[in-house]
N, C-alpha and C positions, 0 to 999 in steps of 0.2 A: 618272425624270422626274416632277416633281410635276404633278398634274392640278388644274385650276381649273374651277369652275362658271361658265359663261358666262350672264349674265342674258339672258333672252329676253322678248319682249313688253314692252319698256320704254316703248313709246309708248301702251300701253293704260291708260286711267285707271281708278281704283278706282270700283266701283259702290256706292252707298250705299242707294238706294231702288229696288229692282228693276233696270231697265235704265238708270236715271238716275245720272249721275256727279255728283261734288261740284260741279264747275264748272257743269253744266247746272242743278242744283238751285239754286245761288246766283243764276244769271241769271233763272230762273223766279221765285224769291222776290222779286227786285228788280222784275221785271215785274209781279208781283201787287201789290206795294206801290204802284207807279205807277198801276195800274188803280184801286186803292182810293182813292188821292188824286184821281184824275180823277173818280171817281164822287161823292166828297164835295164837290169844288170847282166842278163844272160842272153844267149842266142835262142832262137825259137824252139829247137828240138830239146834243149836242156830245160827251157821254160815249161814245155808240156809235161815233162817228167816231174819237175819240182812243183809245178802247179797242181798236178794230180795228187801228189803226196800231201801238199798243204791242204787241199780241199778235204781229203779223207780225214786228216788229223783234226782240222778245225770242225768239220761236220760231226765227228764222233764226240769231241769235247762239248759241242753245243747241244746236240740232240740226243745222244745215246745215254741210256740209264742202265746201271748195273745194280741189281737187287733193290730197285726203287730209289736209288740215289744217283745224283749226277755223276757222269763218268770221271770228272776231275777229282771228286772225293775218292772214288775207287782207286785211281792211280796214286793219290797221296797215301791212302791206306796201304797199298802194296809197297810203296817205297819205305814207309815207316816200319812195316813188318820185316823187310829185309835188313833195315838198319838196327832194329831192336827186336830180336825174336822173343816170343812170349815164354818159351821154355828156358828157364834159368837154372843152371847147375852150379851148386856151390862146391868149390874145390879150393880149400885153403892151402896156400903155399907157405912153408916155413923157411925162414932164413936161418943161417947157422947160429946167430945170436939167440933167437927164440928157442931153437932146439936145445942149445946149451943151458939156457936158463930153466927149461922144463926138466932137464935130465939131472939136475943137481939133487942128490939124495935118492935117486932111483936108478934102475938099470939103464944101460945105454941102448936098450932095444928101441926100435921105432914103434910108434903107436900101432896097436892091433885093432882090427875091425872086430867088433863084438856084436853079435845078433842077440837081442833080448826080446822077450815077448812084450806086446803092447799092454801097458797098464794105464789106469787113470792117474792123472798127474796132480799133485798138490802144489802149493806155492813153493815150498821148500824143495820139492822134487824138481820143479822147473829150474830153480837156481842151481841145483846140482847138475842137471843136464846141460845148462848153459855153461857151467864150468868145464864139463867134459868136452863140449863142442869147441869152446874157446881154446882149450889146450890141445885140441886135435886128437883126443882120446888118450893122452898121456895120463891124465888124472883118472883113476878108476875108483869109484866109491866102494866102500866095503859092502860085502853081500849081506851081512847081518842088518846093516842100516837099511838097505833096500827092502829086505823082507819085513822088518818092523814098520817101515813107512808105508809099505803096500797094504799091510794088515790094518793100519790106522784108517786108511781111506776106505 
């Protein structure tokens, strides 16, 4: 049996200057350039305030870790979470044309919410449920069909 070398420590970044990694060096370099621009473009009292804020932000992005991952990944995950929440709720909206097409041959009542017990689903039962969901509950399968199909399963 052939043996393979398994890579280890793949999450450890390469160190370039002492204990500082390439990512940390680039973040600190950008922070240093921002501080230099702040020094040249503002008066001294405003520079102290801006410089302190820049040092804190760049230092946290360079050295801070949250849950074992770099801080910038943590910030990106927070931004993505606010843009796309993980809880998705389906609420189908009907326009008047769809409602009119579903009402032909049936009462003009709006679809009713029906609570039914959980049953195991066969392929044909899934197709029937898909039809109920797509029509917003307007289509109601006959109860005898439901009972016979549930007994088959």
